[in-house]
N, C-alpha and C positions, 0 to 999 in steps of 0.2 A: 799605775802601781809598779814598783820596782820588781824586776824578775831576778830570781837566783838561777844559777847554772849548774848543771851536772853532766857527767858523761853518759850515764845510763840511769834512766828512771824505771823502776820495776813497780807495776801496779798489781798488788795482791801479795800477801805474805804467807801463803800456804807452802806446802812442801816443794812446789815448783818455784814460787816467787822468792822465798828466802834462800833457796839453793842457788838461784840465779844471782841474787844480790851478793851472797858470800863469795861465790866463785868469781864474779866480776871484780869484786874488791881484791881478791887474791891475785887477780891478773893486773892489778894496778890501776883500775878505773875508779873514778869518783862515782859513788852509787847513792841514789835516793830511793828508799823503799817506802811505798805508800800502801796503807790498808785502812779501810773504813772502820774496822773493828779495833777496839782497844787491846784485844788479845791477839798476838801473833800466832801463826801456825795454821790458820785457815780452817776449813771444814774438817779436814783429816784429823787434826789434833783436837779440836774443840767439840766437834759435833759428828764425828764419823769414825775413822779407823781406830784411834786410840781408846775413846770411851767404850766402843763396842767390844773391843778385845779385852778390856778390863772387866766388863760385865760377863763376857763369855768365860773368862778365867774364874771369876767368883762363883758363877753358877755351876761350872764344871766341878768345883770342890763339893758342892751339894750332892751332885750326882755320884761322885766317887765315894762319898761317905755312905750314901744309901746302898751302894753296891758292894761294900767291903765286907759284908757279913759272912759270905762264903769263904773268905780268907781267914776267918776267925777274929776279925776286928769289928766290934759293934759300937755304933754311935746312936744317940737318941735323935729325935726329930730336930732338925735345925731350926733355930729361932732367927728369923730374918728381920733386921731393922733397916728399913729403906733409907732413913735419914743418915745412918752411919755408912751405908753402902754408897750413897751419893757423895758424902763427905770424903770418903776414901778415893772414889773415882775422880772427883774434882781436884783432889790434892795432887794426883798424878798429872792432870792437865796443867795445873799451876806450875809444877816443877819443870815440865817440859817447855812451857811458854816462857818461863823465867830464863831457862837455859838458852833459848833462841835469842831473847832480848840481850842477854849478856854477850853472846857471840857477836851480835850486831854491834854492840858497843865496843868490844875489843877490836873488831875489824874497822871501826870508824865508819860504819854504814849509817847514813842519816835515815832515821825512821820517822815518818809523819803519819799520825792517825787522822784520816780524813777521807773523803770521797774524791777520787780522781776523775777529771773530765777533760778530754782532749779539746783544746781550742783550735789546734791545727796539728800538722805533722812534726812540729818542733816544740810545741808548748803544751803544758798540761796545767790546768787549774785544780787546786786542791782546796776543798771546802772543809775547814776544821772548826772546832768549837771556838777558836780564837779569831776566826775570820778566814779570808781567802788568801792563798799563796799561789803565785805563778812561777812555774819552773820551766826553764828552757833546757832541752836535752839534745844530745847528739843522737842517741838511740833510746828506744823504749821497748820494754818487754811486758806484755799483758799476761797476767797469770791470775785472773779473778775467779776462776773455778766455775762451779755449777751449784745448782740447788735442786731439792726434790721436786718432782713433777706432781702437782695437785690439780687435776682437772676442775674447771669451774663448777661442774655439776656435783662434785664431791666437797667443794669448799663451802661448807654451811656456816662457818664461823663457830662451830661447836668444838670445844677442846677435846671431846672424846673421839674426834676424827684427827688422827695424828699422821705426821710424816716421821721419818727416822729421827729428825732433830728432837721432836717432843718425846718420842718413844724412848730415847736414850736417857731421859731424865727420870724414868721409873717413878712416876708420881704415885702409882698404886699398883697392886697386883690384881688386875681384873679377873673376875671369875671366868669370863670367856672373852676372847679377842679374835677378831677376823683380820687376817693379813692378806691384803690385795696385792698379789704379785709374788711369784715363786722364784725370784732372782736371789742373788747372794745376800742383799740386805734383808729381804723378807725371811729367808731361811735362817740367817744368823740370829735375827731378833726373835724369830719364832722359837729358836733353841733357848734363848735367854728366858723368855716369858713362860714357856712350858716347864722349864726346870724350876722356876720360882713358884709354879703351881697353877698357872692359868690353863684353861682348856683352849688350845690353839687350833683354829681352822685356817688353812692356807688355800686361797683360790687363785688359779692360774688359767688364763685364757688359752694358752697353748697346750700342747699335748705332753709337755714335760717341764719339770722344774730345771733351773740352772742351765738354761740354753747357752750353748757355747762350749760346754764341757761334754766329753764323750759319755755315752749312755752307760757304759760299763763302770765308769767312775761314779756317776750320779746315783746309780742304784744303791750304793752303800748309804748315801744320805737319805734316800727315799726309804730304805729299810728302817733307819732311825726314826724318821718322821712318822711313819706308819705305826711305830711302836709307842712313840712319846707324844705325838700331836693327836688331837681328837680326830682330825681328818685333813687330807690333802685332796682338793677337788681340781682335776684337770679339765681342760676344754670347757671351762665355765667362766662366764662373764658377770661382772657386777654392773647392773644397769642404773641403779639409783641408790642413794643414801638419803635417809630422812631421820630427823630427830623424833624420838618416841619417848617422851618423859625424860628420864635420866639415862636412856639407852639409845642405840642407833638401830633403826630398821633398815635392813639391807634387802634389795631386790636382786635376785640372781636370775641368770638365763642360761639354760643348758638344754641342748637338743631341741631348741625351739620353744621350750616351755619356761615359764617364769614362776618363781616362788619367793616368799619372804621369810626372813629370820631376824631375830633380835640379838644384838651383841652389846656388851658393856663398852668395848672400845673397838675402833677400827684403825689399823695401820695401813696407809696407802704407800706402797713401795713399788711403783711401776716404772721407775726410771728417773733420770735427772735431766735438767735443761741448763743451757749456758747462762752465766750471769753477765750478759753483754748489754743489758738495758741501761740507758742513760749514761753511757761512757763517752759520748761525743764522737763516736767512730765515724759519724756522717761528716765530720769536719776533717777527716783524713782520707786516705785512699784504701783503707782497710775494707775488705769485702767479706760477706757472710755467705754460707751455703744455704740450701733450702731449709735446713733445720736450725738456722741462726748460729751455727758454729763458725768461728773465724777460719778462713781458708789460709793455709800456709804451705810453703814448699819444704823440701827436705832439710833445709837449714832453719826451719821454724820462722822464716821471714814471711810477712804478709805481703799484700799487693803494694803496700806502702814501704818503700825501701828503708825508712827509718824505724819501722815498728815491727816487732816480733811478737809471737804469741805461743804459749806453751800450756800443757796440762789439759784439764777438762774443757777449757774454753775452745779448744781446737777439735774436740770430739775424739772418736776412737775409744780405746780402752780407758775408762776413767779410773786410773790408779795412781796413787801417790808416787810410786817409783818410776812410772812413765813420765810424770811431770818433772821429777828431779833429773831424770836423764835428759829430757828435752831442754831443761835449763842449761845444762852444760853444752848441748849442741848449739843453742842460741848464743851463748857467751863466746864460744869458740868461733862461731861465724862472725860475730861482731869484731873480735880481735884478730881476724884473718887467719885462723888456724883451720886445718882440715879435721873434721870430726866424723868418725864412722857413724852412720845412722843404722842402728840395729833394729830388727823387727822381732827379736827374741825377747818378748816382754812376758815374764811369768805372771800367771793369774793364780790367786789363792782364795778359796772360800773357807772361812773359819767356822764351818759348821761342825757337827759331831757325827761322823768323823770329818776331818778336813779333807778337801780335795784341792789339788794343784796341778797345773799343767804349763808347759812351755813349748814353743815351736809348733810344728805341724800336729794337728789332732787327727785321729782316725776318721772322724766325720768330715773334716775338711778335705782329707785325701780322697774320700769317696766322691764328694761334691765336685772336686777339681779333676777327677779321674787320674790321680797320681798313684802309680804302682808302689806299694809299700809291703813290708813284712812287719808283723806285730808280734812282739814277745811279751809274755805276761808272767808275773811271779806272785802267787797268792800269799798273803801274809799269814795264812794258817800254817805255812811251812817255815815261818820265822820264829826262831827261839825267843828272840827279844820281844816280839809282839805277844807271845804266849806268857811271858813273865809279868806283863801288866794287863793281861786278859783283853787285848785289843787286836784280835785277829781279823777284825772287820775292815780289811784293806787289801790293796793290790798295787803293784808297781808295773808299769807297762812302758815299753819302748817302741817308737815308730822308727823303722829302719829302712833305708834305701837298699833294695835288694842287690843291685849291681856293685855298689861301693861298700856296702855295709855301714855307711855313715849314719849316725843318729840324727834324725830329723825332728823328733819330738819325744817328749817325756811326759807321762801322766802318772799321778800318784793319788790314791785314796787311802786315808788312814790317819792314825794319830801322828801329829807332827809333820804332816805332808808339806806344810808351808815352809818348814825349815829344810826339808830334804830336797825341794825342787831346785834350789840354787845349784846343786851339783849337775842337775840336768841342763840348766842354762849354760854352765861352763862347758859341758860336753858338746852341746850344739854349737856354741860360739866358736869353740876351738876346732870344730870339724872332726871330733873324735868318732871312732868307729865302735861297733859293738865289741870287737876284739880288744880295743884299748880299754874299754870299761870292764870287760870280763877279766882282764889280766892286771887290773889295778887292785892291789890288796886292800880290802876293807876290814876294819876291826870287827871282831866277834865277841859277844853278841851285840849287834846294833841293828837298827832299822836301815841304816845306810847300806848295809850289805845286800839288801833286797835289790838294789840297783845292779850290783855286781852279778848276783845270781840271776837276775832277769836277763842280763846280757849272756850269761852262760846258758840259760834256757834257750836262747836263740840258736845256739850251736848244738843243743840237745844233750848237754851234760851238766845241768845245774845239780849241785850236790844234794839239795833237799827236795828236789822235785823229780819224780820218775817220768819217763817219756809216756 
């Protein structure tokens, strides 16, 4: 069968894959973008980041309406139409997917819908509805992402046992729902379902939710969960799931004792695993680590000199913006450019309130025995936070004592995900607490909590007494 040729083939059209394809084309390379789904954008756009944030916004409006009475604004009980909500959410996804497809067309990126399989280190076979295509490439970038982990013992074939993919479809508002896993997916979707009216129980095997974030940031989310969820159970394991009529019987284990409870739905959100099955990697020199993630160097190159990998498939922080950044690193390596490899990857949890952090955390510093100074500014002292009754937050800086350089930034509160970008820039640019304290921030804004936090480091924050 005749082969077509391309400079770079990109397998996977998520935020890493399409970013690599577009950047490669901007650099003058002939690009072929392959994705097995008919919808571009990957998990993030279709089954993750975007739909979850849409639902979080929609349910936030419900909560704000309910809490507006003391401001003198009164609403009746909200009427929730799940069909209309899904139509609205899916409309957002269609618009974004259409935009990506149009950008591919304008850039003259060839898009093929089909499953890619490496025949060798220079050839990929694509299985499409119209048959097989064989493509010869100079370089390849693997960006096939990840999928939710669902242990075999939990996979009963019962639609009432969900992963995040199914949970985002909001087929019903269950009377009660168990969320297995207190990570960011579990806590975000717990926020959605509890606001819609479900009684939410979160169970976490570890001693805290949202591992990776500092405890003083997490406590704000925990305060919300204790108030709005039915329960958050820490140090508790789920041993077994079983169908019980139209419900799910769950066997828990805590402190050596087991007990059963019945739930309408169960959401399993205990992590994600790489999508590297049946890619033909055994026909290349690509290697995997013990968790089946593809191993790469600082240029995103695999053990095969012709093949690169980016995003969730290489492990680490499974974030869309990490994948997009790695896309540029890979393309610049392929085109012979030097690309700085940054470790300053911001993390955002879109709970209520949001929490976000970048750079060194306080917990990491303790674990690595790094000497730090910590400055904190409570949002109870923020005039802007008071204007919309969201003083449940804090801004903190992790500072190197000798140089006063900012090593890390953490924020808990309304809009933390938007504010953290300033922290990223400060860390990347090597800014000091002095630099931040003397950069004029507009008033009244939440952004000035960063300035006042830096001022607090020196003991003269305007709105906080020593």
